[in-house]
C-alpha positions as CSV (number, residue, x, y, z in Angstrom):
1,P,95.8,40.0,113.0
2,V,93.6,42.1,115.2
3,V,94.0,45.9,115.2
4,Y,93.2,47.8,118.3
5,F,92.0,51.4,118.5
6,N,92.1,53.4,121.7
7,I,89.3,56.0,121.9
8,L,89.7,58.9,124.4
9,N,87.2,61.4,125.5
10,R,88.4,64.8,124.2
11,R,86.5,66.7,126.8
12,G,89.1,65.8,129.4
13,P,88.7,64.1,132.8
14,T,85.5,64.3,134.7
15,G,85.1,66.2,138.0
16,A,86.5,63.2,139.8
17,G,89.6,63.2,137.7
18,V,88.6,60.1,135.7
19,R,89.2,60.0,132.0
20,A,87.0,57.5,130.0
21,K,88.8,55.4,127.5
22,Q,87.4,52.8,125.1
23,R,89.1,50.1,123.0
24,L,87.8,48.9,119.7
25,A,89.2,45.6,118.2
26,V,88.9,45.0,114.5
27,L,89.7,41.7,112.8
28,T,91.9,42.4,109.8
29,L,92.5,40.2,106.8
30,L,95.8,40.8,105.0
31,T,96.7,39.8,101.5
32,E,100.3,39.5,100.3
33,P,101.3,41.6,97.3
34,A,100.7,39.7,94.1
35,A,99.3,36.8,96.0
36,K,97.0,34.6,93.9
37,P,93.6,34.0,95.6
38,P,92.3,30.5,95.8
39,E,89.7,29.2,93.2
40,P,86.2,29.2,94.8
41,V,83.8,26.3,94.2
42,V,80.0,26.7,93.8
43,T,78.8,23.5,95.5
44,T,75.0,24.0,95.6
45,V,72.5,26.2,93.8
46,G,68.9,26.4,95.1
47,Y,65.7,28.3,94.8
48,T,62.6,28.6,96.9
49,Q,59.3,30.4,97.0
50,P,58.1,30.3,100.7
51,Q,54.7,31.8,99.8
52,K,52.7,31.3,96.7
53,G,52.8,34.4,94.6
54,G,55.7,35.8,96.7
55,S,59.3,36.5,96.0
56,V,61.6,33.8,94.6
57,Y,64.8,33.4,96.6
58,I,67.9,32.1,94.7
59,S,70.9,30.9,96.6
60,S,74.3,29.3,96.1
61,L,76.8,27.8,98.5
62,V,80.3,28.9,97.8
63,T,83.3,27.0,99.3
64,N,86.9,28.3,99.6
65,P,89.2,25.3,99.4
66,G,92.4,27.3,99.5
67,P,94.7,28.3,102.3
68,T,93.9,32.1,102.2
69,H,90.7,34.1,102.3
70,L,88.9,35.4,99.2
71,T,86.4,38.1,98.5
72,L,83.6,37.5,96.0
73,R,81.6,40.0,94.0
74,G,78.9,39.5,91.4
75,G,75.3,38.3,91.3
76,V,72.6,36.4,89.4
77,T,71.2,36.7,85.9
78,V,67.7,35.2,85.4
79,Q,65.8,35.0,82.1
80,G,62.8,33.0,80.8
81,A,59.2,32.9,79.5
82,G,59.7,35.8,77.0
83,Q,60.9,38.2,79.7
84,H,63.9,40.5,79.7
85,S,66.8,39.2,81.7
86,A,67.0,40.4,85.4
87,Q,70.3,41.3,87.0
88,L,70.4,40.6,90.8
89,P,73.6,41.8,92.5
90,V,74.9,40.5,95.8
91,Q,77.0,42.4,98.4
92,P,80.7,41.6,98.3
93,V,81.4,38.8,100.8
94,T,84.6,37.3,102.3
95,V,85.0,33.5,102.6
96,L,87.6,32.3,105.0
97,P,90.0,29.4,104.2
98,G,88.2,26.0,104.3
99,C,84.8,27.6,104.9
100,S,81.6,28.1,103.0
101,R,79.2,31.0,102.6
102,E,75.6,31.1,101.4
103,L,74.8,33.8,98.9
104,K,71.1,34.7,98.5
105,V,69.1,37.1,96.4
106,A,65.4,37.9,96.4
107,W,63.7,38.2,93.0
108,S,60.3,40.0,92.8
109,P,59.5,40.4,89.1
110,P,56.4,42.4,88.0
111,S,55.1,39.3,86.2
112,L,56.0,35.6,86.5
113,P,54.3,33.7,83.7
114,T,54.2,29.9,83.3
115,G,57.3,28.5,81.6
116,T,60.9,27.4,82.1
117,Y,63.5,29.9,83.4
118,S,67.2,29.7,83.2
119,G,69.8,31.5,85.3
120,V,73.5,31.8,86.1
121,W,75.5,32.8,89.1
122,K,78.4,35.0,88.0
123,L,81.0,35.7,90.6
124,E,84.4,37.4,90.4
125,V,87.3,37.1,92.8
126,A,90.3,39.5,93.2
127,G,92.5,39.6,90.1
128,G,89.5,39.5,87.7
129,R,89.1,35.7,87.7
130,K,85.4,34.7,87.2
131,I,83.4,31.6,87.9
132,A,79.9,30.8,86.7
133,Q,77.2,28.2,87.6
134,D,74.1,27.6,85.6
135,F,70.7,26.6,87.1
136,G,67.0,26.5,86.0
137,F,63.5,26.2,87.4
138,T,59.9,26.0,86.2
139,V,56.8,28.1,86.9
140,V,53.8,25.8,86.8
141,R,51.2,28.6,87.1
142,P,51.6,32.4,87.1
143,Y,53.5,33.4,90.2
144,E,53.8,29.8,91.4
145,L,57.2,28.1,91.3
146,A,57.3,24.4,90.7
147,Q,58.4,22.8,94.0
148,P,58.8,19.0,94.2
149,V,58.0,17.7,97.7
150,L,58.0,14.0,98.7
151,E,56.7,12.8,102.1
152,L,57.2,9.4,103.7
153,E,54.5,8.2,106.1
154,G,54.1,5.2,108.4
155,W,57.1,3.2,107.2
156,Q,57.9,0.0,109.2
157,A,59.6,-3.3,108.9
158,S,57.7,-6.6,108.7
159,S,58.4,-10.3,108.3
160,S,55.0,-11.0,106.8
161,G,55.5,-9.8,103.2
162,P,53.4,-11.0,100.3
163,A,56.0,-13.7,99.5
164,G,57.6,-14.2,102.9
165,G,60.9,-12.9,103.9
166,I,61.6,-9.4,105.3
167,W,59.8,-6.3,103.9
168,A,59.7,-2.6,104.5
169,S,56.4,-0.8,103.7
170,G,54.9,2.6,103.9
171,I,53.2,5.5,102.2
172,V,54.9,7.8,99.6
173,R,53.0,11.1,99.1
174,N,53.5,13.8,96.6
175,G,53.2,16.9,98.8
176,G,54.4,19.4,96.1
177,N,52.6,21.2,93.3
178,M,53.9,19.2,90.3
179,A,53.5,15.6,89.1
180,L,56.4,13.3,90.1
181,T,57.4,9.7,89.3
182,P,59.5,8.7,92.3
183,T,61.5,5.7,93.3
184,V,61.9,4.4,96.8
185,A,64.6,2.2,98.4
186,V,65.6,1.3,102.0
187,A,69.1,1.6,103.4
188,Y,69.9,-0.4,106.5
189,G,72.9,-1.5,108.6
190,D,74.9,0.4,111.2
191,S,75.8,3.2,108.7
192,G,73.3,2.5,105.9
193,G,75.9,0.5,104.0
194,L,73.3,-2.0,102.7
195,Q,70.5,-1.0,100.4
196,S,67.5,-2.6,98.8
197,D,66.8,-2.4,95.1
198,A,64.9,0.7,94.1
199,V,61.1,0.3,93.6
200,D,59.2,2.4,91.2
201,V,56.3,4.2,92.9
202,G,54.6,5.2,89.7
203,H,53.1,8.5,88.6
204,L,51.9,10.7,91.5
205,E,49.8,13.8,90.9
206,P,50.0,16.6,93.6
207,G,48.4,15.3,96.8
208,Q,48.3,11.7,95.6
209,A,49.8,8.9,97.7
210,R,50.6,5.2,97.3
211,L,51.4,2.3,99.5
212,V,54.8,0.8,98.6
213,Q,56.4,-2.5,99.7
214,V,60.2,-3.0,99.4
215,P,61.7,-6.5,99.8
216,L,64.8,-6.8,101.9
217,S,65.4,-10.5,102.5
218,S,67.6,-11.0,99.4
219,N,70.1,-8.5,100.9
220,L,70.1,-9.9,104.5
221,A,71.9,-13.3,103.9
222,A,75.0,-12.2,105.7
223,V,73.3,-10.1,108.4
224,D,73.1,-11.2,112.0
225,G,72.1,-8.6,114.7
226,E,70.3,-5.3,115.1
227,L,69.6,-3.1,112.1
228,E,68.2,0.4,111.7
229,L,66.3,0.9,108.5
230,R,66.0,4.2,106.7
231,A,63.6,4.6,103.7
232,Y,64.2,7.3,101.1
233,A,62.5,8.4,98.0
234,E,63.8,10.4,95.0
235,A,62.1,12.4,92.3
236,G,62.5,15.8,90.7
237,G,65.9,16.3,92.3
238,T,64.4,15.9,95.8
239,T,65.4,13.2,98.3
240,V,63.7,12.6,101.6
241,Y,64.6,10.3,104.5
242,Q,62.7,8.8,107.4
243,T,64.2,6.6,110.1
244,L,62.2,3.3,110.4
245,R,61.9,0.9,113.3
246,G,64.8,-1.3,114.2
247,I,64.7,-5.0,113.5
248,R,66.6,-8.0,115.0
249,V,67.8,-10.4,112.4
250,V,69.4,-13.8,113.0
251,K,70.6,-15.7,109.9
252,A,68.3,-13.6,107.6
253,D,65.2,-14.3,109.7
254,V,63.4,-11.5,111.6
255,V,63.3,-12.3,115.3
256,A,61.7,-9.1,116.5
257,V,60.6,-5.7,115.2
258,S,61.0,-2.8,117.7
259,N,58.2,-0.3,118.3
C-alpha cells in the first residue's frame, strides 16, 4: 500500500488568500503477524580490486524466491594470511518478491600480504533465521588481488584447416595477473545448441598469448544453413565469449564465410 501525508503551511494563507499544501507518498511494506519470511538464496559471490593497491570490493547477489518481501541484515567476515578476522557490516536491505539485490562492502585493510584468504557472508532475516555463503580469494603480491582475465582476439571460421573440414581459430590471451591453463571451445547454431570439443590451450603466464585452432566439421554432419559461431574460453573460474563470423554450411561443407 501507499500512505499519503498532507503537509499544510502553519503560517496560514498568503496575502492572496492561498494556503500551500504538499502531499508526500510513502510506499509501505506490511508483514502479517507471525508470517514466516521466505528463505533467501545467495546466488553469486564476487570480489574485485579496480585499482592495484586499492580497496577490495566484496559482493553477493541475494534472490528472494518467495511471495512476500524480506529484510536482510548482516555482513562479511574475512580472514587470511596470519591476519585477525575483519568484520564488514552491510546496511539492512529489503528484497521484494521474485527480485534480487546486490550487497557490496569495501575492505581497506592496513596490510594485505601475499596468501590465501577465506570469507563468509552471514545474513539474517526476520525471525532470527540465518544463511551463510563461503568464498575465497588469493593475493599474488602485497596489496594486489589475483584476478584471472582471459581475452579472445581475432577469432574467425575457415574451411582451410590443417586437415581439411571446418575450423575456428583465434588468439587466447592471458590478460590477468596470474598464470592460467585455459580451455577453449566453440558453440554454434541458432542458440548455441551445438558445441565443439574443448581444446587445451596450455599454460599461459600473465601477458602471454597463443593461437588456437578448434575443429568443427565432426559436429556439422546434420547442419544445413547459416550458423553463428561463438568462441569461449574458461580458466580460473572466468569465462569469456566473443561472437565470430557467420558461416554458410551445406551438407557439412562451408560455402561462404561472412565478413
